[in-house]
N, C-alpha and C positions, 0 to 999 in steps of 0.2 A: 324501684331498684336504684340505689345510689350509684353514681358513676365512679370509676376507679380513680385513685390519686393521679394528679397531672404533674408532669415535670415540664417546666418552661425553660428553654435555653435562650438567653438573651445574647444577641450578637451585634455589637456596634460595627458599623460598616463605613470604611473610608478608603475609597479607591481599591476595592477588593473584588471587582467584577469577576476575574478569572477563577477565584478560589471559593466562591459562594456555593456552587453546586457540590464540589468535593467536601466542603465543610458540612453541608446538610446531609449528604449521603453517608459521611463518616459517623455523624451523630445518630442517624437513623439505624445504621447497622449495629452500633453499640446497643441501642435500645432494643432492637429485635433479638439480639443474642443474649442480653443480660437481664432486662426487666420488661419482657413483652406484656406483662400483666398491668403495666402502668400506661396511662395516656401520655402523649408527647406533643409539644408544640415548639416551634422556633419563632422567636420575635426578632426580626431583622430591623435594625435602625440605621437608616442612611444619614450619616452625620455630615451632610453637605458635600458629598463626593462630586468631583468634576469629571468622572469617567462614566462608564456604562453600568455602574453598580445598581442604579435604580431599575434599569431595564432588566438586569440579571435577577434582581429581587422579584420583579413582576413575573418573570418566567418561572421562578420557583413557586410563586403563589398559584400560577395557572396550573402547574403540575400537581401541587399538593395543597389545595385550598383549605382542607380541614386541619392542616398541621402547620400552616405558615401565617404569620401576622406581620404586616409591614407598616413601618413608620418612616416618614421622610421629614427630616428637620429642615427648616428654611435656610440654614447655613451651617457651617462647621462650629459647633459649640464645645467640642472636646469630648474625649473618651468618657469621662465621669458623667457628664450630662447625658450622653447617649445611653449609657448603662442605666441611669436612673429613669430615662424616658422608657426604655424597654421594660424595666421592672414595673413601672406604673401600668403599662399595657398588658403585662403578663397576668395569667390567671392561675398559675401553678401553685400546688401545695408545697413545692420547692422550686427555687429559681437558680439556674446555673448561668454564670457569665462566661462567655467563650469568645476568644478573638477569631477573626475571619481570615487570618493570614496563614493558617495551617502550621503555626509554630507551637500551638498547644495541642497535645494528643487527645482526641475525643475519647479514647479508651479509658481515660481517668474518670470519666463521668460515671462509669459502672461502679468504681470504688466509692465515688462521692455519694451516689444514691444508696449504696450499701451502708455507709457510715450514717447517713441521714436516717435510714430505716432503723438503725441501732440506737438512735437517740441524739445524735449530734445535730445541733441547729445551724452550725456554721462548719463547712468543710473547706479548707484552704489548700489548694495545690500551689506550692511555692517552688520557685526556681532554685533548685539545688546547684545547677550549673546552666550555662547558656552558650550556645554556639553563635556568638556575636563578635563583632570586631573589638579590638582592644579598647578603643575610646569609649564605646558604649558600656563595656564591662567595667572599666574604671569609674565612669560616672555613676553607674548603678551601685557599685560598692561604696563610693563616697556618700551618696544620698542616703542609702539605707543604713550605713554605719552611723550617720548622724541621727536618723530616725530611731534606731535601736537604743540610743542613749536616753531618749524620752520614753520609749516603750520597748522593753527588751523582748516582748512577745512577737514583734515584727520579724519575720524570717529574714535572713541575711540577703537573700536575693530578691526580696519583695514578692508581690503576687498581684494578679488581677483575674486569675482563673479560680473561681470559687463557687460553692453552693450555699444558698441561704434558705432557711426554712421560711414558711409563709409569715410567721411572726417576726423573724429577723428582717425580712425584706420590708414589711410594713413599717417597722420602726425606723429603718434607714430612710424611708421615704418621708418620714416626719421631720427629719433633721433639716434645719434651716442654714442658710449661708451659701453664697455663690463660690467662695474660694475655699475648697475643702480638700483635705487629705483623706481620700476614700478608704484606704487601707486602715488608717487610724480609726475612722468611724466604725468600721466593721469590728475591729478588736475591742473598741470601747464598749460595745454591747455587753461583753462579759458572758455570753451564752456558751454552753458546751461546744468546744471547738476541736476539730481533728485536723492535723496537718499532714499533707501528703507531698513528699518531695518528688520532683521530676526534672528532667533535663529539657530546657527550652530549645527547640530545633531552629535551624537556620531558615530564614524566610525563603521559600522556594520560588516565589514569583514577585516581581515588582520590588519597590523600595518602601521602607517604613515611612509612615506619615508623621512620625515623631521627629520634628525638626529640633535643632538645638534650642530655639526660642521656646518651643512647647515644653521641652525637658526642663529648661531653666525655670519656667513658670511653675511647673509641677513641683520642682525642687523647692522653690520659694514657698509655695503653699504647704509643702511638707514641713518645712522649717518653722513657719509662723503658726501653722494650725496645730501641729502635734506637740509643741512645747513652748515654754516661756524662755527658752535658751537665749534668744537674741536680747530680750529685755534684761535678763540677769547678767549677760555678758556686758551690756552697756553699764549696768550698775557697778560691776566689778572693775571695769576699765575706768569709770569715773572715780571710784574709790581709790584705786591705785594712783591715778593721776593727781588726785587731791593730796594724797599722802606725799607723793614726790614733790609736788608744789610746796607743801608745808616745810618739808626738809630743806628744799632749796631756799625758801624764804628765811629759814633759821640760819643757813650758811651766810646769806647776804647780810643779815642783821649782825651776826658775829663779826664778819669782815668789816662792817661799818663801824662797830665799836672799836676796832683795832686800826681804823684808818687804812684799811687795805681794800684793794679792788679784786674781787674773786677771779675775774677773767678779763683779759684785755679785749677791748672792742665790743661789738654788739653781737658776736656770734652766739653766745649762750641765750641771749634774749630772743634772737631769731629762731633758734632751734626750739626753744620752749614754745614760742608762738605757733610754729609750724606743727609741732606734735599736738598741742592742745587744740589748735584749729582743726586739724585733721580728725581728731577724736570727736569734736563737736559735730562736724559735718557728717561723719559716719553715723553718729547717734541720731541726728535729725533725719537721715535717710531711713533708718530702721523705724523710727516713730512715724515717718511719712507712709511707709508700707502698711503699718497697722491702721493709720487714719484713712488711707485710701480704701482699704478693705471694709472698714466700718461704713464709710460713705457709700460705697458700691452696694452694700447690703441694705442700707437705709432706703435706697431708691426702690427696692423690692421689685426689680425686674424679674421676669421668669427665667428659670435656668435654661430653658430652650423653648423653641416655637415649633409645634408640629404643623408642617405644611400640608401633609397628606397622611391618612391612616387607612390602610386597606385591610379589611377584616371580612372573612367569608360568613355568609349566613349559615353555613353548614359546620361552623367551628364547634368544638366541643363545648358542652354546656357548663362552663365554669365562669364565675364572676371575676373581673379584673381585680388586682390587688388594690387599686385606688383609682378614683376618677381623675384623669389627667388635668382637669381644670382646677383641682383642689391643691395639688402639691407643687405648684410652681411652674406649670407649663401653660402654653397658650396654643390653641389650634387656629391656623390661618386658612384652613380649607373647609368649607362648609358642605361641599358636594364632591366627594371622591367618587370617580366613576367605577361602575361595575362591582361595587361592594358597599357594605356599610362603612361609615366613617365614624371612628371614635373621636369625640371632641374633647 
């Protein structure tokens, strides 16, 4: 007798010890009320937390060994890497990504699963509004406004709460590159997609781990990975500067023929040098960003390192989506205690 379809919920964890149990219980309640005929597992990925998150994760595993799988990364690799690590360890016929901070309502998973059963391979819960501070809201609007110019299908508020079919998840795992705009990769697949709007809630406990530096890094990845806008902007600025320089050169030649000096002193020369020099430095910086990313990818370092993986012998009989050794991860722990260790 074949086993029922399995829903995997991947949860990246970073300083979320107080909210892990409510998150699990919320998802479990949604499953029991809406799709009890399906199997369920939660893959928790500790992304280098420096609080008691790993201990809280082990407590969940001890209470629900058949429904919980644990990964501990060796350090903080970032949300996208943690999600990909969880997807590789997941065994579901569908994979849901969910934050562990209680800002995303677990109840939407019922609608996601319903859309998946109706044929959607990607179901995106996008932020129609968000109960965040003004700075975070403005930064989000700016970032996704730029992203939408490259891909109009990206929702205005962005997303990281979504469901992927088994096929979509496997294809995403095959993507290469360390500096990626995850949302753009998801939409690039072109699979049947359903969009579900929701209001992102205010974080009830603790502070967000998204520092300004991390947001700026993700914004840069968004800008460089989702479009050729920076390169084209450089080309346009170079073209405009060249035309302006040609016009100015003609003015100087005309003045020379009439024995006139176009401007007294060196001011116009200095202004021209400063403008052109600034443009050149800016363009070199953009080129440097691209070159650095190419160099970082050429080194082919893993996207993350799995220090520990705790998986129960009584877990449901489904195969993982991928062997974590294949798609860019590395296991640093050969003997995880009290459970099998996925390498």
